[in-house]
VOGUBA-883972 format. One record per residue (C-alpha): residue in one letter; x, y, z; residue number from 0; chain. Coordinates in Angstrom, 2 decimals, padded with zeros to 5 digits. Last residue first. Example, Ala and Ser with C-alpha at 12.3 -4.5 7.8 and 13.67 -1.06 7.14 Angstrom:
VOGUBA-883972
REC residuo      px      py      pz num cadena
REC       s  013.67 -001.06  007.14   1      A
REC       a  012.30 -004.50  007.80   0      A
This chain:
VOGUBA-883972
REC residuo      px      py      pz num cadena
REC       x  123.73  131.81  134.07 402      A
REC       x  120.45  132.30  135.91 401      A
REC       x  120.27  135.99  135.08 400      A
REC       x  122.57  136.95  132.18 399      A
REC       x  126.27  137.55  132.75 398      A
REC       x  127.18  141.17  131.98 397      A
REC       x  130.00  141.34  134.49 396      A
REC       x  131.59  137.99  135.20 395      A
REC       x  130.51  135.88  138.16 394      A
REC       x  133.19  134.57  140.53 393      A
REC       x  131.93  136.01  143.79 392      A
REC       x  128.31  135.95  144.98 391      A
REC       x  127.09  138.75  147.26 390      A
REC       x  126.53  141.25  144.46 389      A
REC       x  124.66  138.62  142.46 388      A
REC       x  122.29  137.90  145.36 387      A
REC       x  121.70  141.63  145.70 386      A
REC       x  120.87  141.93  142.02 385      A
REC       x  118.51  138.97  142.07 384      A
REC       x  116.63  140.37  145.08 383      A
REC       x  116.36  143.80  143.50 382      A
REC       x  114.70  142.14  140.53 381      A
REC       x  116.17  141.98  137.05 380      A
REC       x  116.38  144.11  133.90 379      A
REC       x  118.88  142.63  131.42 378      A
REC       x  121.24  144.85  129.41 377      A
REC       x  124.38  143.45  131.06 376      A
REC       x  123.43  141.61  134.24 375      A
REC       x  126.01  143.20  136.59 374      A
REC       x  126.21  146.37  134.48 373      A
REC       x  129.45  147.59  132.96 372      A
REC       x  131.45  150.52  134.29 371      A
REC       x  131.05  154.27  134.70 370      A
REC       x  128.13  155.84  136.54 369      A
REC       x  124.96  157.11  134.90 368      A
REC       x  122.87  160.31  134.89 367      A
REC       x  120.24  160.43  132.15 366      A
REC       x  119.19  163.91  131.05 365      A
REC       x  115.96  163.63  129.06 364      A
REC       x  114.80  165.04  125.73 363      A
REC       x  115.43  162.21  123.27 362      A
REC       x  115.03  159.20  125.55 361      A
REC       x  111.89  160.53  127.21 360      A
REC       x  111.42  157.68  129.70 359      A
REC       x  109.26  159.60  132.16 358      A
REC       x  112.16  159.80  134.62 357      A
REC       x  114.33  161.14  131.78 356      A
REC       x  111.90  163.98  131.16 355      A
REC       x  111.92  164.76  134.89 354      A
REC       x  115.70  164.92  134.79 353      A
REC       x  115.61  167.45  131.94 352      A
REC       x  112.87  169.58  133.52 351      A
REC       x  114.59  169.65  136.91 350      A
REC       x  117.96  170.44  135.35 349      A
REC       x  116.74  173.55  133.60 348      A
REC       x  119.56  174.42  131.21 347      A
REC       x  122.62  176.65  131.12 346      A
REC       x  125.25  174.68  133.03 345      A
REC       x  127.93  176.65  134.83 344      A
REC       x  130.91  178.67  133.62 343      A
REC       x  128.83  181.75  132.79 342      A
REC       x  126.81  181.86  136.02 341      A
REC       x  123.77  183.92  134.96 340      A
REC       x  121.86  183.39  138.22 339      A
REC       x  118.81  181.68  136.75 338      A
REC       x  120.64  179.40  134.31 337      A
REC       x  123.66  178.63  136.49 336      A
REC       x  121.48  178.02  139.53 335      A
REC       x  122.50  178.67  143.13 334      A
REC       x  120.21  177.57  145.98 333      A
REC       x  118.65  175.14  143.53 332      A
REC       x  115.00  174.12  142.98 331      A
REC       x  113.74  177.63  142.26 330      A
REC       x  110.36  176.24  141.15 329      A
REC       x  108.82  179.39  139.63 328      A
REC       x  109.41  177.93  136.15 327      A
REC       x  111.26  180.99  134.81 326      A
REC       x  113.29  181.09  138.02 325      A
REC       x  113.44  184.72  139.10 324      A
REC       x  114.91  188.14  138.25 323      A
REC       x  117.27  186.60  135.75 322      A
REC       x  121.03  187.07  135.80 321      A
REC       x  122.53  186.77  132.34 320      A
REC       x  124.30  184.04  130.36 319      A
REC       x  125.33  185.23  126.87 318      A
REC       x  128.72  183.50  126.76 317      A
REC       x  127.37  180.48  128.62 316      A
REC       x  124.77  179.84  125.92 315      A
REC       x  127.35  180.14  123.14 314      A
REC       x  129.75  177.75  124.90 313      A
REC       x  126.94  175.27  125.60 312      A
REC       x  125.50  175.05  122.08 311      A
REC       x  127.13  171.78  120.99 310      A
REC       x  126.87  170.52  124.56 309      A
REC       x  123.12  171.07  124.43 308      A
REC       x  122.67  169.13  121.20 307      A
REC       x  124.63  166.17  122.51 306      A
REC       x  122.70  166.32  125.79 305      A
REC       x  119.34  166.31  123.98 304      A
REC       x  120.30  163.42  121.71 303      A
REC       x  121.62  161.29  124.62 302      A
REC       x  125.25  161.29  125.74 301      A
REC       x  124.73  159.35  128.99 300      A
REC       x  125.61  161.29  132.13 299      A
REC       x  128.40  162.22  134.54 298      A
REC       x  128.31  165.43  136.58 297      A
REC       x  130.78  168.16  137.50 296      A
REC       x  129.24  170.73  139.84 295      A
REC       x  128.03  174.26  139.11 294      A
REC       x  124.42  173.43  140.00 293      A
REC       x  123.49  173.87  136.31 292      A
REC       x  125.76  170.90  135.81 291      A
REC       x  129.21  170.97  134.27 290      A
REC       x  129.44  167.94  132.02 289      A
REC       x  131.26  164.61  132.05 288      A
REC       x  130.40  162.23  129.23 287      A
REC       x  129.30  158.62  128.89 286      A
REC       x  128.49  156.88  125.59 285      A
REC       x  132.07  155.63  125.15 284      A
REC       x  131.69  153.48  128.27 283      A
REC       x  128.60  151.81  126.82 282      A
REC       x  124.96  152.56  127.59 281      A
REC       x  122.45  149.72  127.29 280      A
REC       x  121.61  149.31  130.97 279      A
REC       x  121.36  153.08  131.45 278      A
REC       x  119.10  153.69  128.46 277      A
REC       x  117.07  150.57  129.16 276      A
REC       x  116.31  151.62  132.73 275      A
REC       x  115.13  155.05  131.62 274      A
REC       x  112.98  153.35  128.98 273      A
REC       x  111.34  151.24  131.71 272      A
REC       x  110.17  154.40  133.48 271      A
REC       x  111.78  155.23  136.83 270      A
REC       x  110.76  153.89  140.27 269      A
REC       x  113.28  151.05  140.33 268      A
REC       x  111.45  147.90  141.44 267      A
REC       x  112.04  145.95  138.23 266      A
REC       x  115.76  146.54  138.49 265      A
REC       x  118.21  148.17  136.06 264      A
REC       x  118.31  151.38  138.11 263      A
REC       x  119.93  149.46  140.96 262      A
REC       x  123.18  149.05  139.01 261      A
REC       x  123.42  152.82  138.50 260      A
REC       x  123.23  153.65  142.21 259      A
REC       x  125.63  151.50  144.19 258      A
REC       x  127.08  152.08  147.66 257      A
REC       x  129.63  149.70  149.19 256      A
REC       x  130.12  148.68  152.81 255      A
REC       x  132.59  148.72  155.70 254      A
REC       x  135.45  150.37  153.85 253      A
REC       x  139.04  149.82  154.98 252      A
REC       x  140.97  148.84  151.85 251      A
REC       x  140.05  145.15  152.21 250      A
REC       x  136.41  146.24  152.39 249      A
REC       x  136.91  148.13  149.14 248      A
REC       x  138.28  145.04  147.43 247      A
REC       x  135.64  142.61  148.73 246      A
REC       x  132.90  144.98  147.55 245      A
REC       x  134.48  145.12  144.10 244      A
REC       x  134.85  141.31  144.07 243      A
REC       x  131.12  141.00  144.70 242      A
REC       x  130.54  142.88  141.48 241      A
REC       x  129.41  146.31  140.19 240      A
REC       x  130.95  149.03  142.35 239      A
REC       x  132.23  151.84  140.10 238      A
REC       x  131.54  154.65  142.56 237      A
REC       x  130.70  154.63  146.26 236      A
REC       x  132.67  153.33  149.26 235      A
REC       x  130.82  153.34  152.59 234      A
REC       x  132.89  154.05  155.70 233      A
REC       x  131.59  153.13  159.15 232      A
REC       x  132.14  155.67  161.96 231      A
REC       x  132.58  154.16  165.43 230      A
REC       x  135.40  151.72  164.66 229      A
REC       x  138.05  154.41  164.93 228      A
REC       x  136.77  157.32  166.99 227      A
REC       x  139.94  158.47  168.75 226      A
REC       x  140.45  161.44  166.44 225      A
REC       x  143.80  160.03  165.29 224      A
REC       x  142.10  156.72  164.46 223      A
REC       x  139.35  158.51  162.54 222      A
REC       x  141.93  160.41  160.55 221      A
REC       x  143.90  157.20  159.94 220      A
REC       x  140.79  155.48  158.59 219      A
REC       x  140.25  158.52  156.36 218      A
REC       x  143.75  158.14  154.92 217      A
REC       x  143.34  154.37  154.46 216      A
REC       x  140.08  154.95  152.51 215      A
REC       x  141.30  157.91  150.46 214      A
REC       x  144.46  156.59  148.82 213      A
REC       x  143.54  153.05  147.72 212      A
REC       x  140.01  154.36  147.09 211      A
REC       x  141.44  156.68  144.44 210      A
REC       x  140.34  160.29  144.93 209      A
REC       x  143.85  161.72  145.27 208      A
REC       x  144.70  160.23  141.88 207      A
REC       x  142.70  162.95  140.10 206      A
REC       x  140.12  161.52  137.71 205      A
REC       x  137.36  163.99  138.58 204      A
REC       x  139.67  167.01  138.71 203      A
REC       x  139.42  168.27  135.11 202      A
REC       x  135.63  168.27  135.42 201      A
REC       x  135.67  170.82  138.22 200      A
REC       x  135.48  171.05  142.02 199      A
REC       x  135.19  167.31  142.57 198      A
REC       x  132.59  165.25  144.45 197      A
REC       x  130.44  164.35  141.46 196      A
REC       x  126.84  165.15  140.58 195      A
REC       x  125.25  162.28  138.69 194      A
REC       x  127.03  158.95  138.50 193      A
REC       x  130.18  157.67  140.20 192      A
REC       x  133.41  156.43  138.60 191      A
REC       x  135.98  159.23  138.54 190      A
REC       x  134.15  161.11  141.28 189      A
REC       x  134.99  158.35  143.80 188      A
REC       x  132.46  158.77  146.63 187      A
REC       x  133.37  158.09  150.26 186      A
REC       x  130.05  157.78  152.10 185      A
REC       x  130.53  158.51  155.80 184      A
REC       x  128.74  156.78  158.68 183      A
REC       x  127.05  157.83  161.92 182      A
REC       x  128.81  161.17  161.52 181      A
REC       x  129.83  162.35  164.96 180      A
REC       x  127.90  164.96  166.93 179      A
REC       x  128.73  167.36  169.74 178      A
REC       x  128.02  170.48  167.66 177      A
REC       x  131.67  171.53  167.91 176      A
REC       x  132.56  167.98  166.90 175      A
REC       x  130.46  168.46  163.75 174      A
REC       x  132.70  171.26  162.50 173      A
REC       x  135.95  169.35  163.09 172      A
REC       x  134.65  166.02  161.75 171      A
REC       x  133.24  167.76  158.68 170      A
REC       x  136.54  169.51  157.97 169      A
REC       x  138.58  166.31  158.38 168      A
REC       x  136.23  164.41  156.07 167      A
REC       x  136.58  167.06  153.38 166      A
REC       x  140.37  166.87  153.59 165      A
REC       x  140.30  163.07  153.55 164      A
REC       x  138.67  162.98  150.12 163      A
REC       x  135.38  162.40  148.35 162      A
REC       x  132.54  163.21  150.73 161      A
REC       x  128.92  162.14  151.20 160      A
REC       x  127.64  162.97  154.69 159      A
REC       x  125.67  160.44  156.78 158      A
REC       x  123.48  161.32  159.77 157      A
REC       x  121.81  158.33  161.45 156      A
REC       x  118.59  159.20  163.28 155      A
REC       x  118.84  158.38  166.98 154      A
REC       x  119.74  161.92  168.08 153      A
REC       x  116.60  163.46  166.54 152      A
REC       x  116.12  166.86  168.22 151      A
REC       x  119.60  167.95  167.08 150      A
REC       x  118.84  167.13  163.45 149      A
REC       x  119.14  170.61  161.91 148      A
REC       x  122.07  171.38  164.18 147      A
REC       x  123.86  168.16  163.26 146      A
REC       x  123.35  168.97  159.54 145      A
REC       x  124.99  172.42  159.62 144      A
REC       x  128.32  171.41  158.08 143      A
REC       x  126.58  169.54  155.28 142      A
REC       x  129.37  170.11  152.71 141      A
REC       x  127.98  170.20  149.19 140      A
REC       x  126.38  167.92  146.62 139      A
REC       x  125.81  165.18  149.23 138      A
REC       x  123.65  164.57  152.30 137      A
REC       x  122.35  161.25  153.66 136      A
REC       x  119.66  161.23  156.35 135      A
REC       x  119.04  157.92  158.12 134      A
REC       x  116.24  155.89  159.71 133      A
REC       x  113.41  158.19  158.60 132      A
REC       x  110.75  158.73  161.24 131      A
REC       x  108.43  161.10  159.40 130      A
REC       x  109.51  164.14  161.41 129      A
REC       x  113.13  163.48  160.44 128      A
REC       x  112.38  163.26  156.73 127      A
REC       x  110.25  166.40  156.79 126      A
REC       x  112.92  168.38  158.66 125      A
REC       x  115.62  167.18  156.27 124      A
REC       x  113.45  168.19  153.32 123      A
REC       x  112.85  171.66  154.77 122      A
REC       x  116.57  172.21  155.37 121      A
REC       x  117.57  171.29  151.81 120      A
REC       x  114.56  172.80  150.01 119      A
REC       x  116.78  175.25  148.10 118      A
REC       x  118.90  172.45  146.72 117      A
REC       x  122.71  172.45  146.89 116      A
REC       x  123.01  170.34  150.06 115      A
REC       x  121.35  167.53  148.13 114      A
REC       x  119.09  165.38  150.32 113      A
REC       x  119.24  161.57  150.34 112      A
REC       x  116.61  159.87  152.49 111      A
REC       x  117.32  156.57  154.21 110      A
REC       x  115.42  153.34  154.91 109      A
REC       x  117.27  150.62  156.85 108      A
REC       x  117.09  146.86  156.67 107      A
REC       x  113.92  145.13  157.78 106      A
REC       x  111.09  146.78  159.67 105      A
REC       x  108.40  145.94  157.16 104      A
REC       x  110.53  147.20  154.24 103      A
REC       x  107.48  147.68  151.99 102      A
REC       x  105.58  149.64  154.64 101      A
REC       x  108.68  151.71  155.38 100      A
REC       x  108.97  152.62  151.72  99      A
REC       x  105.33  153.78  151.65  98      A
REC       x  105.81  155.93  154.75  97      A
REC       x  108.91  157.56  153.35  96      A
REC       x  107.26  158.16  149.97  95      A
REC       x  104.24  159.84  151.53  94      A
REC       x  106.39  162.19  153.61  93      A
REC       x  108.47  163.07  150.54  92      A
REC       x  105.31  163.78  148.53  91      A
REC       x  104.03  166.12  151.23  90      A
REC       x  107.36  167.97  151.16  89      A
REC       x  107.23  168.16  147.39  88      A
REC       x  103.70  169.55  147.42  87      A
REC       x  104.71  172.26  149.91  86      A
REC       x  107.60  173.32  147.66  85      A
REC       x  105.38  173.39  144.58  84      A
REC       x  102.70  175.48  146.32  83      A
REC       x  105.33  177.91  147.64  82      A
REC       x  106.81  178.37  144.16  81      A
REC       x  103.34  178.87  142.68  80      A
REC       x  102.66  181.65  145.19  79      A
REC       x  106.06  183.23  144.55  78      A
REC       x  105.27  183.71  140.87  77      A
REC       x  104.83  181.86  137.58  76      A
REC       x  101.04  182.10  137.39  75      A
REC       x  099.06  179.04  138.55  74      A
REC       x  097.44  176.88  135.88  73      A
REC       x  098.78  173.62  137.25  72      A
REC       x  100.38  174.00  140.69  71      A
REC       x  098.02  171.68  142.58  70      A
REC       x  097.87  169.16  139.73  69      A
REC       x  101.37  167.85  140.46  68      A
REC       x  100.24  166.93  143.98  67      A
REC       x  097.24  164.99  142.69  66      A
REC       x  099.39  163.28  140.06  65      A
REC       x  101.85  161.94  142.66  64      A
REC       x  105.15  160.50  141.35  63      A
REC       x  106.21  163.92  140.05  62      A
REC       x  105.66  165.30  143.56  61      A
REC       x  109.02  163.68  144.39  60      A
REC       x  110.89  166.80  143.28  59      A
REC       x  114.23  165.95  144.93  58      A
REC       x  114.16  163.86  148.13  57      A
REC       x  116.07  160.86  146.76  56      A
REC       x  114.86  157.78  148.63  55      A
REC       x  117.58  155.38  149.80  54      A
REC       x  117.46  151.67  150.60  53      A
REC       x  120.11  150.32  152.97  52      A
REC       x  120.33  146.53  152.85  51      A
REC       x  118.42  143.74  154.58  50      A
REC       x  116.27  142.45  151.71  49      A
REC       x  113.32  144.60  152.77  48      A
REC       x  115.64  147.63  152.78  47      A
REC       x  116.37  147.16  149.09  46      A
REC       x  112.68  146.76  148.23  45      A
REC       x  111.66  149.81  150.27  44      A
REC       x  114.24  152.03  148.57  43      A
REC       x  113.22  150.84  145.10  42      A
REC       x  109.46  151.14  145.54  41      A
REC       x  109.58  154.26  147.74  40      A
REC       x  111.57  156.56  145.46  39      A
REC       x  114.87  156.12  143.66  38      A
REC       x  114.44  157.51  140.16  37      A
REC       x  112.20  160.36  141.35  36      A
REC       x  114.43  163.18  140.08  35      A
REC       x  116.64  161.95  141.53  34      A
REC       x  118.89  159.08  142.57  33      A
REC       x  119.84  158.15  146.16  32      A
REC       x  122.40  155.37  146.42  31      A
REC       x  121.51  151.80  147.31  30      A
REC       x  123.76  150.65  150.15  29      A
REC       x  125.08  147.08  150.28  28      A
REC       x  127.15  145.76  153.19  27      A
REC       x  124.18  143.67  154.39  26      A
REC       x  122.93  145.04  157.67  25      A
REC       x  123.44  144.57  161.40  24      A
REC       x  121.45  147.27  163.15  23      A
REC       x  122.13  149.82  165.89  22      A
REC       x  122.06  152.76  163.50  21      A
REC       x  124.73  151.12  161.34  20      A
REC       x  126.78  147.95  161.58  19      A
REC       x  127.55  146.76  158.04  18      A
REC       x  128.26  143.03  157.76  17      A
REC       x  131.73  141.87  156.75  16      A
REC       x  132.23  140.02  153.47  15      A
REC       x  133.92  136.63  153.29  14      A
REC       x  131.81  135.54  150.32  13      A
REC       x  130.29  132.74  152.42  12      A
REC       x  129.35  135.29  155.07  11      A
REC       x  127.54  137.46  152.55  10      A
REC       x  125.71  134.44  151.12   9      A
REC       x  124.53  133.60  154.64   8      A
REC       x  123.38  137.19  155.02   7      A
REC       x  121.41  136.81  151.82   6      A
REC       x  119.62  133.78  153.24   5      A
REC       x  118.99  135.47  156.58   4      A
REC       x  117.76  138.72  155.00   3      A
REC       x  115.06  137.04  152.94   2      A
REC       x  113.97  135.00  155.97   1      A
REC       x  114.67  131.26  156.35   0      A
């Protein structure tokens, strides 16, 4: 029996529906994209190999490739260095896609997540498409132009990440004019998810309008009214940790569930072991919502660096000023609170902080994490073990492997 067949049998026993996407029957488990470099080829390939959807985050993947990092070393902080960094990241993305596909060996589905807010948004989508990616997932902004960018690749699944029915309605309207439907839609609950959240400000993240009980039926009705019900799978994201969570969102109208944080605590996750331990060991009271340098609410672990930053945030925002250029010549965001002097936005270099976390720097890193306990508590397990757990009802959160 193949890896997928045995897990698919577990899915059926749990009464869960399969996910039909891009012409394939998949497990209803989607691994969310996590940058910088947290979900690269090892994690995405491993999830796909088991019959799920594995997702590479496109942001700053050069950090997994020493030869590509070396290209910009010693260069002055100018437009030349910026171009070298951008080219290195596109080469790294191409490498990561190919490596993930080799691990998956044709099973499951390999996706790339691209943030709408990053400056390399269009370039990263082009690279992913040219390298045969199965799906492109876009969050951190409305991807109203995505069908146009992918018009030469009609078979590649296009998946926006949204949080309410209003956003879905707008995407459907704009995409219809470009003669394209979303191949699926991720419905993210900002009150539970990790990283950048689908709300305008921190005060909104727990608004009742984002509850799955409200959003999923409303989006189903939108699709029904548009005459496309059954053609656009919905993927619920945020706070999914157990089989019972997947059963619940499927009962509400979702076709699958997306998890990010839970997949960090796996052997195949591309981050340093200390990154995994920080997320696995964090408690609910250790999590805080901040305003990111991208101007979006975000949820992270209150590490020493973040505690220190939050203590100085008001002072830093009060003296925020427009700078002539990114001090690191990377210019990773289309709009940056630090570079552009946005007083209500974050005032730190997010790429440097996330890269520190990727390396396992527990004092200087920014560690994004979603709310809720971990399936295996503080234990680090394999992707296979996690997916088996997610497809098996009746197991309490935090139960050790084999228990």
